[in-house]
N, C-alpha and C positions, 0 to 999 in steps of 0.2 A: 541828284536824280529823284524825281517825284514818282512815287508809287501810284499805279493806276492799272485798270484792266488792259488798256492799250499797251502800257509798258510791259505788262506780264506777257501779253501775246507776242510783242516784239522780241522779248528775251527768249521765249519758247522757240521761236524760229531759229535762234542762234544757240540752242542747247543750253541756255541760261549761263553762258560764259561771260556776259557783259555786265553783270551786276557789280556795282561799286561797293566798297565797304560801307557799312551803315554809318560809321563815324571815323574821324581821323584819330589814329593812335598817336597822340602828340608827345613830343619830348618836352621836358620842362625848360622854360626860359628863366632868365635871372630874376625877373620880377613881374608882378601883375598889380593891377588896381585892387583886385579882390581875389583871395584864395579861399576856396571852400574845401574843407577836409571831410571826406566821406562821399563815396560814389554810389550810395544807395538812392532810392527814389527821391528822398527829401533834398539831398544835396544836388542831384541832377536837375530836379524841378526848379530849385532856387537858381542854378546857373542859367537855365533856359529863360526864366522870367526876368532875370537881371538883363539879359540880352534883348529879349522880346519887348518887355514892358518899359524898362528903364534905359535901354540903349547902351548898357555897359557891357562891352564885349571883351575887354582886356581882363579875362577871368580864367583862372585855372581850377579845375576840379580834380582833386587828388584822391585816388583809390588805392589802398594798400594791396588789394588783390585784383580781381577782374570785375567788370561791370555785370551785375546780376548774381554775384557769388556770395553776397552776405544775406542779411535778413530779407532783402527784396525777393530772393528766391526761396525763402524758408517760412512763408506764412500761408494762411488759409484763404487769402484772396478776397475777403469780404469788404464791401463798401456799403456805407449806410450813414444816415444823419439823424438817428432816433435818440437824441440826447435830451435831457430835461432841464439842465441848468443854463442860466443866461450866459455864463462864460463860455459854454461849450456849443450850444445849439447854433448860433449864427455862424460860428467857424466851420462846423462840420457840414452845415447846409451849403455854405459857400464852396466847400470842397466837393459836395455832391453835384452842384451846378457845373463846376469845372470838369468833373468826370463825364458829365453828359455831353460835352462838346470836345472831349480830349482827343478822340481818334481823328476827327476832322481837322483839328488844329495842328496836331503833330504829323498828320498824313502817315499814320502808323496804326496797325490793327492791334490794339491792346485788349481785344476780346471783352469789352465792357458789356455785361449782361445784366440788365435790370429786371431780374426775375422775382424780386421781393425778398424781404427779411421778416420772418415771423418769430416773435418772442413769445413762448408759451407761458401761461400762468396756471397755477394749480391750487389756489386758495382765494378766499374773498379778500384778505389783506393784499395779496399780490395783485389781484385784479384792480383794486383801488390804486395801488402804486402805479400800475401801467396806465390807468385812466388819467392820473395826474400827469404822468410823462406825456401821454398823448395830447392832453390839453395844452401843456407847455409847448409841444411841437406845433400845434395848430396856431398858437399865439404868435409864433415866429413864421407862419406861412408854410409849414412843412406838412406833407401829406402823411396821414396815418389812419388806420381803422381798427377799432377795438372789436374783436370777434368773440362770439360765445362758442361753446363747445361744438354746436352744430356747424357753425361757420368754419371752424378748424377742421372738423371731420370731412366737410365737403372738399376742402383744399388738400388735406393730407389724410386720406382714409386708412393708410397703412400704420398710423401711430396706434399705440396701445391705449385705447379708451376704456376698455371694460375690465381689465384685470390688473391695472397698474397700481403700484403702491401709492403713487401720487397722481390721482386722476387728473386728466386734462380738462380744465374748466373753460379755456379760451386762449386768446393770444392777441398781442398788439402787432399789427401788420403795417410795414412800410413798403408799399409796392414799388417805389423808385429805388429801393436798395437792391443789392445783388452781389455780383462778383466781377473781377477783372483778372486778366492774366498777369501775375505778379512780375515776372522778369521782363515780359514784353513792355510793361510800363516803363521800366528802366531803359530798355533799349530805345524806345520811342523818344524819351526825353534826351538821352545821350545823342541820338542822331540829330534831333532838332537843335539842341544847343551847339553841337559841333558845326552844323551848317551855318549858324549865326556868328561863328568865330571863337567860341569857347574852346579852350584846350582841355580835352579829356585825357588825363594822365593816369594810366594803370600801373600796377606794380610799383607804387610809390608810397612807402609807409612814412608817416610823420613820426619823427623821433624826438622832437623838441621844438622850442619856439625861439625866434630871434627877438631880442628886447633892446630898447634904447636905454639911455641913462636914467630916464624917468620911470622905467618899468613898462612902458607901453609895448605891445606886440607889434613888431615890424616885419614879421615873416615867419617862416617855418624851416626847421631842419628836417630833412627827409633822407631816406635811403638812397636817393638819387641827387643829393646835394642840397644846399641852402637855396631857398626861394624867398625873395623879398615880396612884401605885400602891403598895400595901404590899409587893408582890413582883412581879417581872417574869420571865417564862419565855421563853426563846428556842427556837423550833422552826422555823427558817428554812432548813433543808437546805443547799443549795449556797451560800447567801448567808451562812452562819454566820460565816466569817472576816471578811467585810465588816462585818456588823452588830456583831460582838463587838469589832472594832477601834474602833468609836465609843466603847466603854467602856474602851479601853486594854488589851484582852485580845489576846494572841497565842496561838493555839491550834494543836495538832498535827493540823491539817486542811488538805488541799488540795482545791480545787474543779476537777472535770473534767467534761467532757460525756460522757454515756452516750446513745448513739443507740438508737432503736427503729424498727421497720419493720412495715408491714402490706401484704399482697398483695391482689390481686383476690379476690373471693369464689369459693370452691370448694365442691363437695359435701363432706359430712362425711368427714374423713380422719384427722386427728390425734386419738387417743383421749383424751389428756390433755396433760401438759407433758412434753417430751422434751429432754434436754440431751446434747450431744455431749461425749464424754470426752477427745478429742484436739484440741480447740480450743474457744474460748469461743463456743458457739452454743446457743441455747435457743429452742424454738418451741412454740406452742400454736395452737389455732384458735378464733376468736371465734364468737359465735352468728350473726353475719352471714356466716360462711364464710371470712373472710380469715385467712391465716396471720399470726400476730403473733410476731415474732422479734427477737432482739438478740444482742449479743456483748460485746466488750471496750469499755472506756472509750477515748476519744481520748487519745493519749499526751502531752498537754500541758495545762497549767493554762488554764482558760477559764471565763468567766461567760456565754458565749453559749449560747443554746438551739438550737444547730445544730451539726452535726458536719462531718467532712471525708470525702472520697472514699476514701482508703486504708482506713479502718475499714469503710466500706460494702462495699468489695471483700472485705476479710477475712471479714466476717460472711457474705456470700453464698457465699464459697468454703467456709466451714464447713458451710453448709446443703447445698451441692452434694455435698460429700464424704460427708455423712450419708445423703442421699436424692436422688440425681441426677434423679429424676423431676420435681423442682420447677424444673428448668432453663428450662422454657418458661413458667413462671408469671410474670405481670407484677407488679412492685412498684408499689403505688399511691402511697404516701407514706412519709415518714420524719420523725422529729422528735427533738429532744434535750432531755434533762433535766440539770440541774446537780447533780452528785453531790458530797457532802461526804465525801471519802475520808479516813478516819482512818489513822494510821500503823501500825495492826495489823489493819485491816479490820473492827473491831468498834466498836459505838457508844459514846456517852458520855451518861449521864443522871445529872447530879450538880449540886451547888452549885458555883458558881465561887468564886474568891478574893475576889470583891466582894460585900459584904453586900447582900442583896436581889435578886441576879441569879442565875438558874438556867439550866441548859444542857441541851438535848436535841439531839444532833448526831452526826455521824460515821457515818451509816448506810450509806455506800458503796453497794453494789448492793442491799442488803436492806431498804430503807426501807419499801416498800409492805407487804410481808408482816408487818412488825412493827407496823403502824398501831394495832391495838387495844391491845396490851400496852404499846407506847410511850406512848400517851395515858394509860393506866391508871397506869403507873409515874411519869410526869411529874406527873400529878395528885396521886399519893400523896406525891411529894417536895415539891411546892408546899404541900400541905395540912399535912404533918407535919414537914417538914425532915428526914425520914429516907428512906433508899433503900428501895424495895420489895424484898421478899425475893428476887424473881427477877431483880433488877437490881443487886445489891450489887457485882457484878464490874465494872460499867460506870463506874468512878470516873475522874475527870479526871486524878488524879495517878498513874495506873498506868504512864504513860510515864516518869515520874520514878523510880518505885520498881522498875520492871522487871516488873510483873505484867501483861504484855501478853496479849491473847487473840487469838492468831494462828491462826485457823481453818484457813487454807490451808497454814500452815507455810512460807510463801514469804518471810519476813523483813519488814522494816519499810518496804517500798516498795510500797504498794498499787497505785500507778500502773503497776507492772510485772507485775501478776497477769494 
């Protein structure tokens, strides 16, 4: 069933009783050409692009819970491509271009809203760093504008310009950045992949791997039985280390909780996404009016989908320093997602050292914005055994060879960023 205004009107005449399920809730079969473990945005996108781009439809997507119940429904919805390093910028710009046509391609309203992303700077050295990043973006054909304080004031007059401990000197603006509805992205990919023949299998937890005499992975053991596969791709975000350990892999990844928050509904206030340059705080406003914001990861390893109060306090302090007017706004709820933090802050899309096992992991803070390109590149890797041209730097062995992609320049301890 294709969604359209005409279809909506037709269903309204029948009291909306004729809508079909968005995707098939498939039962697992004995075997597939490819099994993707992880029903988040990256896994679903990979399943869709395997079918759409490469014509491989004998694919199973395994999700231990329900579609939209993991990190995909626990993030702050930001999309952007304002990166500075050659290993990152082409990839995230490719993702942005995919975002721009995503709703039309999937025939699904993912609420992609390109309202702009503004990164504030508060000192001359920080301005110079943003100017360098902006120049790097422009060299890759990516839009950006370096604003002075007057330019930021015109765009966001409600910020604290006059009494702030760290005065706002300007900001780097990417107008094509913005937000998208996190769980709707998952639902759109699931619907489109299912329509092409992919089996979306929920409530199916992977408990181990099938191996042949040479040690190659030939399938997975699950809570719903064994499933054979020619290839297995892992896209399980914060559970990567846990699942990979079942195959005997030890990866350069730590799992940490990243909290997100939403306030009560307000009248339209925040024009796009704004990030604070002197603390880790970022905020946007949802279509319901709530302020959606977040900050640093919790400073200890955890697989829990909840955080602790010191980080709540730190994030709220950052918001108050940026715009004291929100001091009386009530926070409605918070939640936590499990982040797979790589040792240089950049992702991994590569074959593992085990034949038949492929890895998509290490997304740190940036997993949601990468969803379309991540899925495209994982699908390309699974279909061709070759890295996509935009993901050649995301090798697993870069930590051994020293070819790290440290976007922040803060060293190999992402938990301290």
